[in-house]
C-alpha positions as CSV (number, residue, x, y, z in Angstrom):
1,L,-20.5,6.7,22.3
2,E,-22.6,4.0,24.0
3,R,-19.8,1.5,23.3
4,R,-17.3,3.9,25.0
5,S,-15.3,4.0,21.8
6,W,-13.5,7.4,21.4
7,P,-15.9,9.0,23.9
8,R,-14.5,12.5,23.7
9,W,-14.4,12.6,19.9
10,S,-17.9,11.1,19.8
11,I,-19.3,13.9,22.0
12,A,-17.5,16.5,19.9
13,G,-19.0,15.0,16.8
14,L,-22.5,15.0,18.2
15,V,-22.3,18.7,19.3
16,L,-20.9,19.6,15.9
17,F,-23.6,17.8,14.0
18,G,-26.3,19.3,16.3
19,L,-25.1,22.8,15.7
20,N,-24.9,22.2,11.9
21,F,-28.3,20.6,11.8
22,A,-29.8,23.6,13.6
23,L,-28.1,25.9,11.1
24,V,-29.5,24.0,8.1
25,I,-33.0,23.9,9.6
26,A,-32.9,27.6,10.3
27,C,-31.8,28.4,6.8
28,T,-34.5,26.1,5.3
29,W,-37.4,27.6,7.2
30,W,-36.3,31.2,7.3
31,P,-38.1,33.6,4.9
32,G,-36.6,33.2,1.5
33,M,-36.5,29.4,1.4
34,F,-33.9,27.9,-0.9
35,N,-32.0,31.2,-1.2
36,S,-28.2,31.4,-1.6
37,Q,-27.7,31.3,2.2
38,A,-29.7,28.1,2.5
39,W,-27.6,26.4,-0.2
40,K,-24.4,27.6,1.5
41,A,-25.6,26.0,4.7
42,Y,-26.3,22.7,2.8
43,L,-22.8,22.9,1.2
44,G,-21.3,23.6,4.6
45,T,-22.6,20.2,5.8
46,L,-20.3,18.3,3.5
47,P,-16.9,19.6,4.8
48,L,-18.1,19.1,8.4
49,I,-19.0,15.5,7.7
50,G,-15.7,15.0,5.8
51,F,-13.8,16.5,8.6
52,Y,-15.4,14.1,11.1
53,V,-14.6,11.1,9.0
54,L,-11.0,12.1,8.2
55,A,-10.2,13.1,11.8
56,T,-11.6,10.0,13.5
57,P,-8.3,7.9,13.0
58,C,-6.3,10.8,14.3
59,A,-8.6,11.2,17.3
60,D,-8.3,7.4,17.9
61,L,-4.5,7.5,18.0
62,L,-4.6,10.5,20.3
63,E,-7.0,8.9,22.8
64,Q,-4.9,5.7,22.7
65,G,-1.8,7.7,23.5
66,R,0.0,6.5,20.3
67,W,1.8,8.7,17.7
68,Q,0.4,11.7,19.6
69,T,2.4,14.3,17.6
70,L,1.2,12.8,14.3
71,A,-2.4,12.5,15.5
72,L,-2.5,16.1,16.9
73,T,-1.0,17.4,13.7
74,G,-3.6,15.6,11.7
75,L,-6.4,17.0,13.8
76,V,-5.1,20.6,13.6
77,T,-4.6,20.4,9.9
78,G,-8.0,18.9,9.4
79,F,-9.6,21.6,11.4
80,A,-7.7,24.2,9.4
81,A,-8.8,22.6,6.2
82,V,-12.5,22.5,7.1
83,A,-12.4,26.1,8.3
84,M,-10.8,27.3,5.0
85,V,-13.4,25.4,3.0
86,L,-16.2,27.0,5.0
87,V,-14.6,30.4,4.4
88,C,-14.6,29.6,0.6
89,I,-18.3,28.7,0.8
90,W,-19.5,31.6,2.8
91,A,-17.1,34.4,1.7
92,E,-17.8,36.6,-1.3
93,P,-15.8,35.5,-4.3
94,T,-12.8,37.6,-5.3
95,D,-10.6,37.9,-8.4
96,S,-7.6,36.3,-6.6
97,D,-7.4,32.5,-6.5
98,L,-4.7,32.4,-3.9
99,F,-6.9,31.4,-1.0
100,P,-8.7,28.6,-2.9
101,R,-5.4,27.2,-3.9
102,A,-4.1,27.3,-0.3
103,T,-7.4,25.6,0.8
104,A,-6.8,22.8,-1.7
105,I,-3.2,22.3,-0.5
106,V,-4.2,22.2,3.2
107,S,-7.0,19.8,2.4
108,I,-4.5,17.5,0.6
109,A,-2.2,17.6,3.6
110,A,-5.1,16.8,6.0
111,F,-6.1,13.8,3.8
112,S,-2.5,12.6,3.7
113,L,-2.1,12.9,7.5
114,T,-5.3,10.9,7.9
115,Q,-4.1,8.2,5.6
116,T,-0.8,8.1,7.5
117,C,-2.6,7.6,10.8
118,L,-4.6,4.8,9.2
119,I,-1.5,3.1,8.0
120,V,0.3,3.2,11.4
121,R,-2.9,2.0,13.0
122,V,-2.9,-1.2,11.0
123,P,-2.1,-4.1,13.4
124,G,1.5,-5.3,12.8
125,S,2.2,-2.6,10.2
126,A,5.6,-1.9,11.8
127,Q,6.6,-5.6,11.3
128,L,5.9,-5.3,7.6
129,G,8.9,-3.0,7.2
130,W,9.5,-2.0,3.7
131,L,5.9,-2.3,2.6
132,M,4.7,0.3,5.2
133,Y,7.5,2.7,4.5
134,S,7.0,2.4,0.7
135,T,3.3,3.1,1.1
136,L,4.0,6.1,3.3
137,A,6.5,7.4,0.7
138,A,3.9,7.0,-2.0
139,V,1.3,8.8,0.1
140,W,3.4,11.9,0.6
141,A,4.8,11.8,-3.0
142,V,1.2,12.1,-4.2
143,A,0.5,14.9,-1.8
144,T,3.7,16.8,-2.7
145,L,3.2,16.4,-6.5
146,A,-0.5,17.3,-6.3
147,S,0.3,20.4,-4.2
148,G,3.0,21.4,-6.7
149,M,0.7,21.0,-9.6
150,I,-1.9,23.3,-7.9
151,V,0.8,26.0,-7.5
152,A,2.6,25.6,-10.8
153,E,-0.4,24.5,-13.0
154,P,1.7,22.4,-15.4
155,D,0.2,21.7,-18.9
156,K,2.4,18.7,-19.8
157,E,0.7,15.4,-19.7
158,F,3.7,13.8,-18.1
159,W,2.9,15.2,-14.7
160,F,-0.6,13.9,-14.8
161,R,0.7,10.5,-15.8
162,L,3.2,10.6,-12.9
163,L,0.5,11.6,-10.4
164,G,-1.7,8.7,-11.6
165,A,1.2,6.2,-11.3
166,L,2.0,7.4,-7.8
167,G,-1.7,7.2,-6.9
168,V,-1.8,3.6,-8.0
169,L,1.2,2.8,-5.8
170,D,-0.5,4.6,-2.9
171,A,-3.8,2.7,-3.2
172,T,-2.3,-0.7,-3.8
173,G,0.2,-0.3,-1.0
174,S,-2.6,0.6,1.4
175,L,-4.7,-2.3,0.4
176,A,-1.7,-4.7,0.6
177,L,-1.0,-3.5,4.2
178,L,-4.6,-4.3,5.2
179,I,-4.6,-7.7,3.5
180,M,-1.2,-8.7,5.0
181,A,-2.4,-7.6,8.4
182,K,-5.5,-9.7,8.1
183,L,-3.6,-12.7,6.9
184,R,-1.2,-12.4,9.8
185,Q,-4.1,-12.3,12.2
186,V,-5.6,-15.4,10.6
187,S,-2.3,-17.3,10.8
188,R,-1.7,-16.4,14.4
189,A,-5.3,-17.6,15.3
190,A,-4.7,-20.8,13.4
191,V,-1.4,-21.5,15.3
192,G,-3.2,-21.0,18.6
193,L,-6.0,-23.3,17.9
194,Q,-6.1,-26.5,19.9
195,T,-8.5,-29.4,19.7
196,T,-10.0,-30.6,23.0
197,P,-11.2,-34.2,23.1
198,A,-14.8,-34.6,24.0
199,Q,-15.3,-36.0,27.5
200,I,-18.3,-37.2,29.5
201,E,-18.8,-37.8,33.2
202,L,-20.8,-40.9,34.1
203,R,-21.1,-43.8,36.6
204,C,-20.2,-47.3,35.6
205,P,-23.5,-49.2,35.1
206,R,-22.1,-52.3,36.8
207,C,-20.1,-50.9,39.9
208,T,-21.5,-47.3,39.9
209,T,-18.0,-45.8,40.2
210,P,-18.1,-42.2,39.0
211,Q,-15.5,-41.4,36.3
212,T,-14.7,-39.2,33.3
213,L,-14.2,-40.9,30.0
214,T,-13.3,-39.6,26.6
215,A,-15.7,-40.0,23.7
216,G,-15.6,-43.5,22.0
217,E,-15.0,-46.9,23.6
218,G,-13.9,-46.8,27.2
219,R,-13.3,-49.2,30.1
220,C,-14.3,-48.7,33.7
221,A,-11.4,-47.3,35.8
222,A,-12.3,-49.7,38.6
């Protein structure tokens, strides 16, 4: 916030953490210390922190005015995910597992949207072409397959192997994008480097004429 980096998002984060901290302190010191309500408050801290971390790239894109639809969708999905997780923590358990499954799917979508925002934020990612699109395809293939497995609950090992293979492509593609972007920055910086010869201003010790000479041997201009 002091660096004026994402000011609106930083203020929202401070307010959110302040309210959450007050809730945790109240649950800690209220009569019945370390009861179930206190532990629920502690657990509630984790999705709030996760939401702040995941939503920061989306908020960055939104404040920069880039990919606004994607960034706004990521923020809304992340907010929905953390709200559903908090409901799962604080609500009384039921026999139906429909809501927890929906919470897991929405959380996967929020994570995938955040990763998509990170990929498009990489400097020069659009110039990398097929690498960026292949990585995005792997990201959403993992999200789709993981969501489908939550719904269908397959028992065959093949689907878990496929999910692992897609996860490897997802991770390596993301790392490759970051490495390639860094290498492109280094190469551009190297091309722009120029050596300036050292110079010195002095007067000739014989005729006192002021002049500028390069380092090394030199002759008086007069």
